[in-house]
SEVEXFI-849676 format. One record per residue (C-alpha): x, y, z; residue in one letter. Coordinates in Angstrom, 1 decimal. Example, Ala and Ser with C-alpha at 12.3 -4.5 7.8 and 13.67 -1.06 7.14 Angstrom:
BEGIN
xx = 12.3&yy = -4.5&zz = 7.8&code = A
xx = 13.7&yy = -1.1&zz = 7.1&code = S
REM end
This chain:
BEGIN
xx = 22.6&yy = -130.0&zz = -41.4&code = X
xx = 23.6&yy = -126.3&zz = -42.1&code = X
xx = 20.7&yy = -124.0&zz = -43.1&code = X
xx = 21.4&yy = -120.7&zz = -44.9&code = X
xx = 20.0&yy = -117.6&zz = -43.2&code = X
xx = 17.5&yy = -117.3&zz = -46.1&code = X
xx = 15.9&yy = -120.5&zz = -44.7&code = X
xx = 16.8&yy = -122.7&zz = -47.6&code = X
xx = 18.7&yy = -126.0&zz = -47.1&code = X
xx = 21.9&yy = -126.2&zz = -49.2&code = X
xx = 21.8&yy = -128.7&zz = -52.0&code = X
xx = 23.5&yy = -132.0&zz = -51.3&code = X
xx = 22.7&yy = -135.5&zz = -50.1&code = X
xx = 21.6&yy = -135.4&zz = -46.4&code = X
xx = 21.3&yy = -138.6&zz = -44.4&code = X
xx = 17.9&yy = -140.3&zz = -43.9&code = X
xx = 18.1&yy = -139.3&zz = -40.3&code = X
xx = 18.5&yy = -135.7&zz = -41.3&code = X
xx = 15.6&yy = -135.9&zz = -43.7&code = X
xx = 13.4&yy = -137.4&zz = -41.1&code = X
xx = 14.4&yy = -134.7&zz = -38.6&code = X
xx = 13.8&yy = -131.9&zz = -41.1&code = X
xx = 10.6&yy = -133.2&zz = -42.6&code = X
xx = 8.4&yy = -130.7&zz = -40.7&code = X
xx = 10.7&yy = -127.9&zz = -41.7&code = X
xx = 10.5&yy = -129.0&zz = -45.3&code = X
xx = 6.8&yy = -129.0&zz = -45.2&code = X
xx = 6.7&yy = -125.5&zz = -43.6&code = X
xx = 9.1&yy = -124.3&zz = -46.2&code = X
xx = 7.0&yy = -125.8&zz = -49.0&code = X
xx = 3.9&yy = -124.1&zz = -47.7&code = X
xx = 5.7&yy = -120.8&zz = -47.5&code = X
xx = 7.0&yy = -121.0&zz = -51.1&code = X
xx = 3.6&yy = -121.9&zz = -52.4&code = X
xx = 1.8&yy = -119.2&zz = -50.5&code = X
xx = 3.6&yy = -116.3&zz = -52.0&code = X
xx = 2.6&yy = -114.6&zz = -55.3&code = X
xx = 6.2&yy = -114.0&zz = -56.2&code = X
xx = 8.1&yy = -116.5&zz = -58.3&code = X
xx = 10.9&yy = -118.2&zz = -56.5&code = X
xx = 13.4&yy = -120.8&zz = -57.8&code = X
xx = 16.8&yy = -122.1&zz = -56.8&code = X
xx = 19.8&yy = -123.1&zz = -58.9&code = X
xx = 22.9&yy = -125.1&zz = -58.3&code = X
xx = 26.4&yy = -124.2&zz = -59.4&code = X
xx = 25.7&yy = -125.3&zz = -63.0&code = X
xx = 22.6&yy = -123.1&zz = -63.2&code = X
xx = 20.2&yy = -126.0&zz = -63.1&code = X
xx = 16.9&yy = -125.5&zz = -61.2&code = X
xx = 16.7&yy = -127.4&zz = -57.9&code = X
xx = 13.3&yy = -126.1&zz = -56.9&code = X
xx = 10.6&yy = -123.7&zz = -58.1&code = X
xx = 7.3&yy = -122.7&zz = -56.6&code = X
xx = 4.0&yy = -122.8&zz = -58.4&code = X
xx = 3.8&yy = -119.1&zz = -58.9&code = X
xx = 7.2&yy = -119.0&zz = -60.5&code = X
xx = 6.4&yy = -121.9&zz = -62.9&code = X
xx = 3.1&yy = -120.2&zz = -63.9&code = X
xx = 4.8&yy = -116.9&zz = -64.6&code = X
xx = 7.2&yy = -118.7&zz = -66.9&code = X
xx = 4.4&yy = -120.7&zz = -68.6&code = X
xx = 5.6&yy = -124.1&zz = -67.4&code = X
xx = 4.6&yy = -126.8&zz = -65.0&code = X
xx = 7.0&yy = -127.0&zz = -62.0&code = X
xx = 8.1&yy = -130.5&zz = -62.8&code = X
xx = 9.1&yy = -129.4&zz = -66.3&code = X
xx = 11.5&yy = -126.8&zz = -64.9&code = X
xx = 13.4&yy = -128.9&zz = -62.4&code = X
xx = 16.8&yy = -129.8&zz = -63.6&code = X
xx = 16.7&yy = -127.3&zz = -66.5&code = X
xx = 19.3&yy = -124.6&zz = -67.0&code = X
xx = 17.4&yy = -121.5&zz = -66.0&code = X
xx = 19.5&yy = -119.1&zz = -68.0&code = X
xx = 18.9&yy = -121.1&zz = -71.2&code = X
xx = 15.3&yy = -121.6&zz = -70.3&code = X
xx = 14.2&yy = -118.1&zz = -69.3&code = X
xx = 17.0&yy = -115.6&zz = -69.4&code = X
xx = 18.8&yy = -116.3&zz = -72.6&code = X
xx = 18.1&yy = -113.0&zz = -74.5&code = X
xx = 17.8&yy = -109.3&zz = -73.9&code = X
xx = 14.5&yy = -107.5&zz = -74.5&code = X
xx = 15.6&yy = -106.7&zz = -78.0&code = X
xx = 16.2&yy = -110.3&zz = -78.8&code = X
xx = 20.0&yy = -110.2&zz = -78.7&code = X
xx = 21.8&yy = -113.1&zz = -77.0&code = X
xx = 22.5&yy = -112.7&zz = -73.2&code = X
xx = 25.7&yy = -114.6&zz = -72.3&code = X
xx = 25.5&yy = -116.4&zz = -69.0&code = X
xx = 28.9&yy = -115.0&zz = -68.1&code = X
xx = 27.2&yy = -111.6&zz = -67.9&code = X
xx = 24.1&yy = -112.8&zz = -66.0&code = X
xx = 23.7&yy = -111.2&zz = -62.6&code = X
xx = 21.9&yy = -114.4&zz = -61.4&code = X
xx = 24.9&yy = -116.6&zz = -62.1&code = X
xx = 27.2&yy = -113.9&zz = -60.7&code = X
xx = 25.4&yy = -114.2&zz = -57.4&code = X
xx = 27.2&yy = -117.5&zz = -56.7&code = X
xx = 30.2&yy = -117.2&zz = -59.0&code = X
xx = 31.3&yy = -114.0&zz = -57.4&code = X
xx = 29.1&yy = -114.0&zz = -54.3&code = X
xx = 27.4&yy = -110.8&zz = -55.6&code = X
xx = 23.8&yy = -110.4&zz = -54.6&code = X
xx = 21.8&yy = -108.2&zz = -57.0&code = X
xx = 18.4&yy = -106.6&zz = -57.6&code = X
xx = 17.5&yy = -105.9&zz = -61.2&code = X
xx = 14.4&yy = -104.3&zz = -62.7&code = X
xx = 15.6&yy = -103.5&zz = -66.2&code = X
xx = 15.6&yy = -107.0&zz = -67.8&code = X
xx = 13.1&yy = -109.5&zz = -69.1&code = X
xx = 12.3&yy = -113.2&zz = -68.6&code = X
xx = 11.1&yy = -115.4&zz = -71.4&code = X
xx = 8.0&yy = -117.6&zz = -71.3&code = X
xx = 7.5&yy = -121.0&zz = -72.7&code = X
xx = 5.5&yy = -119.5&zz = -75.7&code = X
xx = 8.5&yy = -117.3&zz = -76.6&code = X
xx = 7.1&yy = -114.1&zz = -75.3&code = X
xx = 9.0&yy = -111.9&zz = -72.9&code = X
xx = 7.8&yy = -109.9&zz = -69.9&code = X
xx = 9.6&yy = -107.2&zz = -67.9&code = X
xx = 10.7&yy = -108.6&zz = -64.6&code = X
xx = 12.2&yy = -107.4&zz = -61.3&code = X
xx = 14.3&yy = -110.1&zz = -59.7&code = X
xx = 16.7&yy = -110.5&zz = -56.8&code = X
xx = 19.4&yy = -113.1&zz = -56.7&code = X
xx = 21.3&yy = -114.2&zz = -53.5&code = X
xx = 23.9&yy = -116.9&zz = -53.1&code = X
xx = 23.2&yy = -120.0&zz = -51.1&code = X
xx = 26.1&yy = -120.6&zz = -48.7&code = X
xx = 27.0&yy = -123.9&zz = -46.9&code = X
xx = 29.7&yy = -122.9&zz = -44.4&code = X
xx = 32.2&yy = -121.1&zz = -46.4&code = X
xx = 31.2&yy = -122.7&zz = -49.7&code = X
xx = 28.6&yy = -121.3&zz = -52.2&code = X
xx = 26.3&yy = -124.0&zz = -53.3&code = X
xx = 24.0&yy = -122.0&zz = -55.7&code = X
xx = 21.6&yy = -119.1&zz = -55.7&code = X
xx = 18.0&yy = -118.4&zz = -54.9&code = X
xx = 16.1&yy = -116.1&zz = -57.1&code = X
xx = 12.8&yy = -114.2&zz = -56.5&code = X
xx = 11.0&yy = -112.5&zz = -59.4&code = X
xx = 7.8&yy = -110.7&zz = -60.2&code = X
xx = 6.1&yy = -109.6&zz = -63.4&code = X
xx = 6.3&yy = -105.8&zz = -63.6&code = X
xx = 4.4&yy = -105.4&zz = -66.9&code = X
xx = 1.7&yy = -103.3&zz = -65.3&code = X
xx = 4.2&yy = -101.3&zz = -63.3&code = X
xx = 6.1&yy = -100.5&zz = -66.5&code = X
xx = 2.9&yy = -99.5&zz = -68.3&code = X
xx = 2.0&yy = -97.3&zz = -65.4&code = X
xx = 5.5&yy = -95.8&zz = -65.4&code = X
xx = 5.4&yy = -95.3&zz = -69.2&code = X
xx = 1.9&yy = -93.7&zz = -69.0&code = X
xx = 3.2&yy = -91.5&zz = -66.2&code = X
xx = 6.2&yy = -90.5&zz = -68.2&code = X
xx = 4.0&yy = -89.8&zz = -71.2&code = X
xx = 1.8&yy = -87.7&zz = -69.1&code = X
xx = 4.8&yy = -85.8&zz = -67.8&code = X
xx = 6.2&yy = -85.4&zz = -71.3&code = X
xx = 2.8&yy = -84.1&zz = -72.5&code = X
xx = 2.6&yy = -81.8&zz = -69.5&code = X
xx = 6.1&yy = -80.5&zz = -70.2&code = X
xx = 5.2&yy = -80.1&zz = -73.8&code = X
xx = 2.1&yy = -78.1&zz = -73.0&code = X
xx = 4.0&yy = -76.1&zz = -70.4&code = X
xx = 6.6&yy = -75.3&zz = -73.0&code = X
xx = 4.0&yy = -74.3&zz = -75.5&code = X
xx = 2.1&yy = -72.2&zz = -73.0&code = X
xx = 5.4&yy = -70.6&zz = -71.9&code = X
xx = 6.2&yy = -69.8&zz = -75.5&code = X
xx = 2.7&yy = -68.4&zz = -76.0&code = X
xx = 3.0&yy = -66.3&zz = -72.9&code = X
xx = 6.5&yy = -65.1&zz = -73.9&code = X
xx = 5.2&yy = -64.2&zz = -77.3&code = X
xx = 2.1&yy = -62.5&zz = -75.8&code = X
xx = 4.4&yy = -60.6&zz = -73.4&code = X
xx = 6.6&yy = -59.5&zz = -76.3&code = X
xx = 3.5&yy = -58.3&zz = -78.2&code = X
xx = 2.2&yy = -56.5&zz = -75.1&code = X
xx = 5.6&yy = -54.8&zz = -74.8&code = X
xx = 5.6&yy = -53.9&zz = -78.5&code = X
xx = 2.0&yy = -52.6&zz = -78.1&code = X
xx = 2.9&yy = -50.6&zz = -75.1&code = X
xx = 5.9&yy = -49.1&zz = -76.8&code = X
xx = 3.7&yy = -48.2&zz = -79.8&code = X
xx = 1.1&yy = -46.6&zz = -77.6&code = X
xx = 3.8&yy = -44.6&zz = -75.9&code = X
xx = 5.1&yy = -43.5&zz = -79.3&code = X
xx = 1.6&yy = -42.6&zz = -80.4&code = X
xx = 1.0&yy = -40.6&zz = -77.2&code = X
xx = 4.4&yy = -38.9&zz = -77.7&code = X
xx = 3.6&yy = -38.1&zz = -81.3&code = X
xx = 0.2&yy = -36.7&zz = -80.2&code = X
xx = 1.9&yy = -34.5&zz = -77.6&code = X
xx = 4.4&yy = -33.3&zz = -80.1&code = X
xx = 1.6&yy = -32.5&zz = -82.6&code = X
xx = -0.4&yy = -30.6&zz = -79.9&code = X
xx = 2.7&yy = -28.8&zz = -78.8&code = X
xx = 3.5&yy = -27.8&zz = -82.4&code = X
xx = 0.0&yy = -26.5&zz = -82.9&code = X
xx = 0.0&yy = -24.6&zz = -79.7&code = X
xx = 3.4&yy = -23.1&zz = -80.7&code = X
xx = 2.6&yy = -22.4&zz = -84.3&code = X
xx = -1.0&yy = -21.4&zz = -84.1&code = X
xx = -1.6&yy = -20.0&zz = -80.6&code = X
xx = 2.0&yy = -18.8&zz = -80.3&code = X
xx = 1.9&yy = -16.7&zz = -83.5&code = X
xx = -1.6&yy = -15.4&zz = -82.6&code = X
xx = -0.5&yy = -14.3&zz = -79.1&code = X
xx = 2.7&yy = -12.7&zz = -80.6&code = X
xx = 0.5&yy = -10.7&zz = -83.0&code = X
xx = -1.8&yy = -9.7&zz = -80.2&code = X
xx = 1.1&yy = -8.6&zz = -78.1&code = X
xx = 2.5&yy = -6.5&zz = -81.0&code = X
xx = -1.0&yy = -4.9&zz = -81.6&code = X
xx = -1.4&yy = -4.1&zz = -77.9&code = X
xx = 2.1&yy = -2.5&zz = -77.8&code = X
xx = 1.3&yy = -0.5&zz = -80.9&code = X
xx = -2.0&yy = 0.8&zz = -79.4&code = X
xx = -0.3&yy = 1.6&zz = -76.1&code = X
xx = 2.4&yy = 3.6&zz = -77.8&code = X
xx = 0.0&yy = 5.5&zz = -80.0&code = X
xx = -2.2&yy = 6.3&zz = -77.0&code = X
xx = 0.8&yy = 7.9&zz = -75.3&code = X
xx = 1.4&yy = 10.1&zz = -78.3&code = X
xx = -2.3&yy = 11.0&zz = -78.8&code = X
xx = -2.3&yy = 14.2&zz = -76.6&code = X
xx = 0.5&yy = 15.7&zz = -78.8&code = X
xx = -1.5&yy = 15.4&zz = -82.0&code = X
xx = -3.7&yy = 17.9&zz = -83.6&code = X
xx = -7.4&yy = 17.1&zz = -83.4&code = X
xx = -7.5&yy = 15.9&zz = -87.0&code = X
xx = -4.5&yy = 13.7&zz = -86.6&code = X
xx = -5.8&yy = 12.4&zz = -83.3&code = X
xx = -9.1&yy = 11.4&zz = -85.0&code = X
xx = -7.2&yy = 9.6&zz = -87.8&code = X
xx = -5.2&yy = 7.7&zz = -85.2&code = X
xx = -8.4&yy = 6.7&zz = -83.3&code = X
xx = -9.6&yy = 5.2&zz = -86.6&code = X
xx = -6.4&yy = 3.3&zz = -87.0&code = X
xx = -6.7&yy = 2.0&zz = -83.4&code = X
xx = -10.3&yy = 0.9&zz = -84.1&code = X
xx = -8.9&yy = -1.1&zz = -87.0&code = X
xx = -6.2&yy = -2.6&zz = -84.8&code = X
xx = -8.9&yy = -3.6&zz = -82.2&code = X
xx = -11.0&yy = -5.3&zz = -84.9&code = X
xx = -7.9&yy = -7.2&zz = -86.0&code = X
xx = -7.1&yy = -8.2&zz = -82.4&code = X
xx = -10.7&yy = -9.4&zz = -82.0&code = X
xx = -10.3&yy = -11.6&zz = -85.1&code = X
xx = -7.0&yy = -13.0&zz = -83.7&code = X
xx = -8.7&yy = -13.8&zz = -80.4&code = X
xx = -11.5&yy = -15.6&zz = -82.3&code = X
xx = -9.0&yy = -17.6&zz = -84.2&code = X
xx = -7.2&yy = -18.5&zz = -80.9&code = X
xx = -10.5&yy = -19.5&zz = -79.3&code = X
xx = -11.2&yy = -21.8&zz = -82.4&code = X
xx = -7.8&yy = -23.3&zz = -82.2&code = X
xx = -8.1&yy = -24.0&zz = -78.4&code = X
xx = -11.5&yy = -25.6&zz = -79.0&code = X
xx = -10.1&yy = -27.8&zz = -81.8&code = X
xx = -7.2&yy = -28.9&zz = -79.7&code = X
xx = -9.6&yy = -29.7&zz = -76.8&code = X
xx = -11.8&yy = -31.6&zz = -79.1&code = X
xx = -8.9&yy = -33.7&zz = -80.3&code = X
xx = -8.0&yy = -34.5&zz = -76.7&code = X
xx = -11.6&yy = -35.2&zz = -75.7&code = X
xx = -14.6&yy = -34.3&zz = -77.8&code = X
xx = -17.0&yy = -32.1&zz = -75.7&code = X
xx = -19.9&yy = -33.5&zz = -77.6&code = X
xx = -19.3&yy = -36.9&zz = -75.9&code = X
xx = -19.9&yy = -35.3&zz = -72.5&code = X
xx = -22.7&yy = -33.0&zz = -73.6&code = X
xx = -24.7&yy = -35.1&zz = -76.0&code = X
xx = -23.6&yy = -38.6&zz = -75.4&code = X
xx = -21.9&yy = -41.4&zz = -77.3&code = X
xx = -24.3&yy = -41.8&zz = -80.2&code = X
xx = -24.2&yy = -38.1&zz = -81.1&code = X
xx = -20.4&yy = -38.1&zz = -80.8&code = X
xx = -20.1&yy = -41.1&zz = -83.1&code = X
xx = -22.3&yy = -39.5&zz = -85.7&code = X
xx = -20.4&yy = -36.2&zz = -85.5&code = X
xx = -17.1&yy = -38.0&zz = -85.9&code = X
xx = -18.4&yy = -40.1&zz = -88.9&code = X
xx = -19.6&yy = -36.9&zz = -90.8&code = X
xx = -16.4&yy = -35.0&zz = -89.9&code = X
xx = -14.3&yy = -37.9&zz = -91.2&code = X
xx = -16.3&yy = -38.4&zz = -94.4&code = X
xx = -16.2&yy = -34.7&zz = -95.1&code = X
xx = -12.4&yy = -34.4&zz = -94.5&code = X
xx = -11.6&yy = -37.5&zz = -96.5&code = X
xx = -14.1&yy = -36.7&zz = -99.3&code = X
xx = -15.9&yy = -40.1&zz = -98.9&code = X
xx = -19.5&yy = -41.0&zz = -99.4&code = X
xx = -21.1&yy = -41.9&zz = -96.1&code = X
xx = -23.7&yy = -44.5&zz = -95.3&code = X
xx = -24.9&yy = -44.0&zz = -91.7&code = X
xx = -27.3&yy = -46.4&zz = -89.8&code = X
xx = -27.9&yy = -45.9&zz = -86.1&code = X
xx = -30.4&yy = -48.4&zz = -84.7&code = X
xx = -29.9&yy = -47.8&zz = -81.0&code = X
xx = -32.3&yy = -46.3&zz = -78.4&code = X
xx = -30.6&yy = -43.0&zz = -77.7&code = X
xx = -31.7&yy = -43.2&zz = -74.1&code = X
xx = -29.2&yy = -46.1&zz = -73.7&code = X
xx = -26.1&yy = -44.9&zz = -72.0&code = X
xx = -22.8&yy = -46.7&zz = -71.6&code = X
xx = -20.6&yy = -46.1&zz = -68.6&code = X
xx = -18.1&yy = -43.3&zz = -69.2&code = X
xx = -15.0&yy = -45.6&zz = -69.6&code = X
xx = -16.8&yy = -47.9&zz = -72.0&code = X
xx = -18.2&yy = -45.0&zz = -74.0&code = X
xx = -14.7&yy = -43.5&zz = -74.3&code = X
xx = -13.3&yy = -46.9&zz = -75.4&code = X
xx = -16.0&yy = -47.3&zz = -78.1&code = X
xx = -15.4&yy = -43.8&zz = -79.4&code = X
xx = -11.6&yy = -44.3&zz = -79.5&code = X
xx = -12.0&yy = -47.7&zz = -81.3&code = X
xx = -14.3&yy = -46.0&zz = -83.8&code = X
xx = -11.8&yy = -43.2&zz = -84.4&code = X
xx = -9.1&yy = -45.8&zz = -85.0&code = X
xx = -11.3&yy = -47.6&zz = -87.5&code = X
xx = -11.8&yy = -44.4&zz = -89.5&code = X
xx = -8.2&yy = -43.5&zz = -89.2&code = X
xx = -7.2&yy = -46.9&zz = -90.7&code = X
xx = -9.5&yy = -46.2&zz = -93.6&code = X
xx = -8.0&yy = -42.8&zz = -94.1&code = X
xx = -4.4&yy = -44.1&zz = -94.0&code = X
xx = -4.7&yy = -47.4&zz = -96.0&code = X
xx = -8.0&yy = -48.1&zz = -97.7&code = X
xx = -8.0&yy = -45.6&zz = -100.6&code = X
xx = -11.8&yy = -45.9&zz = -100.4&code = X
xx = -14.5&yy = -43.9&zz = -102.0&code = X
xx = -17.3&yy = -44.9&zz = -99.6&code = X
xx = -17.7&yy = -46.0&zz = -96.0&code = X
xx = -20.8&yy = -47.6&zz = -94.5&code = X
xx = -21.3&yy = -47.5&zz = -90.7&code = X
xx = -24.0&yy = -49.5&zz = -88.9&code = X
xx = -24.6&yy = -49.4&zz = -85.1&code = X
xx = -27.1&yy = -51.5&zz = -83.3&code = X
xx = -27.9&yy = -53.5&zz = -80.3&code = X
xx = -29.2&yy = -57.1&zz = -80.3&code = X
xx = -29.6&yy = -59.5&zz = -77.4&code = X
xx = -27.7&yy = -57.2&zz = -75.1&code = X
xx = -24.7&yy = -56.8&zz = -77.4&code = X
xx = -23.6&yy = -53.6&zz = -79.0&code = X
xx = -22.5&yy = -54.0&zz = -82.6&code = X
xx = -20.5&yy = -51.3&zz = -84.4&code = X
xx = -19.6&yy = -52.2&zz = -88.0&code = X
xx = -17.5&yy = -50.1&zz = -90.4&code = X
xx = -17.1&yy = -51.2&zz = -94.0&code = X
xx = -15.2&yy = -49.6&zz = -96.8&code = X
xx = -14.9&yy = -50.3&zz = -100.5&code = X
xx = -11.1&yy = -49.7&zz = -100.6&code = X
xx = -8.1&yy = -51.8&zz = -101.7&code = X
xx = -8.5&yy = -54.4&zz = -98.8&code = X
xx = -5.7&yy = -56.7&zz = -97.6&code = X
xx = -5.0&yy = -60.3&zz = -96.9&code = X
xx = -6.4&yy = -61.4&zz = -93.5&code = X
xx = -2.8&yy = -62.1&zz = -92.2&code = X
xx = -2.0&yy = -58.5&zz = -92.5&code = X
xx = -4.3&yy = -57.7&zz = -89.6&code = X
xx = -2.4&yy = -60.3&zz = -87.4&code = X
xx = 1.0&yy = -59.1&zz = -88.3&code = X
xx = 3.3&yy = -58.1&zz = -85.4&code = X
xx = 3.3&yy = -54.5&zz = -86.6&code = X
xx = -0.5&yy = -54.1&zz = -86.8&code = X
xx = -0.6&yy = -52.1&zz = -83.6&code = X
xx = -3.7&yy = -50.2&zz = -84.5&code = X
xx = -5.8&yy = -53.3&zz = -84.8&code = X
xx = -4.1&yy = -54.8&zz = -81.8&code = X
xx = -4.8&yy = -51.7&zz = -79.8&code = X
xx = -8.5&yy = -51.8&zz = -80.7&code = X
xx = -8.7&yy = -55.5&zz = -79.8&code = X
xx = -7.1&yy = -54.8&zz = -76.4&code = X
xx = -9.6&yy = -52.0&zz = -75.7&code = X
xx = -12.5&yy = -54.2&zz = -76.7&code = X
xx = -11.2&yy = -57.2&zz = -74.6&code = X
xx = -10.9&yy = -55.0&zz = -71.5&code = X
xx = -14.7&yy = -54.6&zz = -71.6&code = X
xx = -15.4&yy = -58.2&zz = -72.5&code = X
xx = -15.9&yy = -57.5&zz = -76.2&code = X
xx = -14.3&yy = -58.6&zz = -79.4&code = X
xx = -13.1&yy = -57.1&zz = -82.7&code = X
xx = -13.4&yy = -59.0&zz = -86.0&code = X
xx = -11.7&yy = -57.9&zz = -89.3&code = X
xx = -12.8&yy = -59.3&zz = -92.6&code = X
xx = -10.8&yy = -58.3&zz = -95.7&code = X
xx = -9.6&yy = -59.5&zz = -99.1&code = X
xx = -7.4&yy = -57.7&zz = -101.6&code = X
xx = -9.6&yy = -55.6&zz = -103.9&code = X
xx = -12.7&yy = -56.2&zz = -101.9&code = X
xx = -12.5&yy = -53.6&zz = -99.1&code = X
xx = -12.5&yy = -54.3&zz = -95.4&code = X
xx = -15.1&yy = -54.8&zz = -92.7&code = X
xx = -14.2&yy = -54.1&zz = -89.1&code = X
xx = -16.9&yy = -55.0&zz = -86.5&code = X
xx = -16.8&yy = -54.3&zz = -82.7&code = X
xx = -19.1&yy = -56.4&zz = -80.5&code = X
xx = -19.5&yy = -55.3&zz = -76.9&code = X
xx = -21.7&yy = -57.0&zz = -74.4&code = X
xx = -23.5&yy = -54.3&zz = -72.5&code = X
xx = -23.5&yy = -56.2&zz = -69.2&code = X
xx = -19.7&yy = -56.6&zz = -69.4&code = X
xx = -19.3&yy = -52.8&zz = -69.9&code = X
xx = -21.1&yy = -52.2&zz = -66.7&code = X
xx = -19.1&yy = -54.8&zz = -64.8&code = X
xx = -15.8&yy = -53.5&zz = -66.1&code = X
xx = -16.8&yy = -50.0&zz = -65.3&code = X
xx = -17.8&yy = -51.0&zz = -61.7&code = X
REM end
């Protein structure tokens, strides 16, 4: 009796002697088939089941005896997963013996007795007797859990890819905003340099030219003084005294202009009297220049000192708050309140101006607000803006004092 390499006897009618001789082998084969958790069945050339193990019958929802002799394609492989008919001419299981084509498939379903389907991975190999194919042996397993795990993994990957894409888009937008902010700050610095250069040229330049002309005039008149009569020399001395007085006034104007330019660059009061005095000075200077009523409240222990970088950041943020009011608010009054509570510095500036929709302060072009937020964020703080059309605006800086020390260190 020929036995296929897979260990399965070919179907046929062996003699009683053959059966007696092979009885131990059949028992061992039966034990092997029943011990595996995989479903195993064999079919003849007509597709009828010639054997099936218990695991296979249970997976299909049948008793083993009910399956024997049944056409396995019609019983369990008759339709695709979507319910459309599956012709046996296309069935890889049947092609295993029709065309001697072994296969391994994990993209199809088997159907149970109750009409439900389950995803399956199966392998089909031809049973060969000499040179003749007698049928096929099929092993199969239920891969429902594997499919679920694969789907869950794919969903996780899709979710991760979605989050990565969102985060990448956010980072790209943030990078674009940072670039815009950097370009705006460069533009502001360049405008400030241009303004200072113009003031130096127009104010100090004209003063120095006037001084130079007066000095030249005095020098020329001094050279002529010895040729004058006493009365004329005395008159000329009086004119030179007048020129000196004029030169002194020009020098005072130059000193004032230099001081003003230096104050614009860095207020000396910040170094000499501290942040709180500098904020009060700036508030009164602004209110006077903009002709606004000022409400000023400072509830801070003046012995409290911020590190120099943090103090400068607070001062510059405060300047930008006031500058925004001057440019946009059309306000008649500004109220400023500064205090410290639970280790957090609060600086609030509120005006009674025209206000704006909240979205205006989030717009791509709102570089002033964005710049203030970036300064605050660097020291662990935050900047909040509340505004409505016709109801004015309130801008509040909150700065944890501990964070300022850490950032400065």
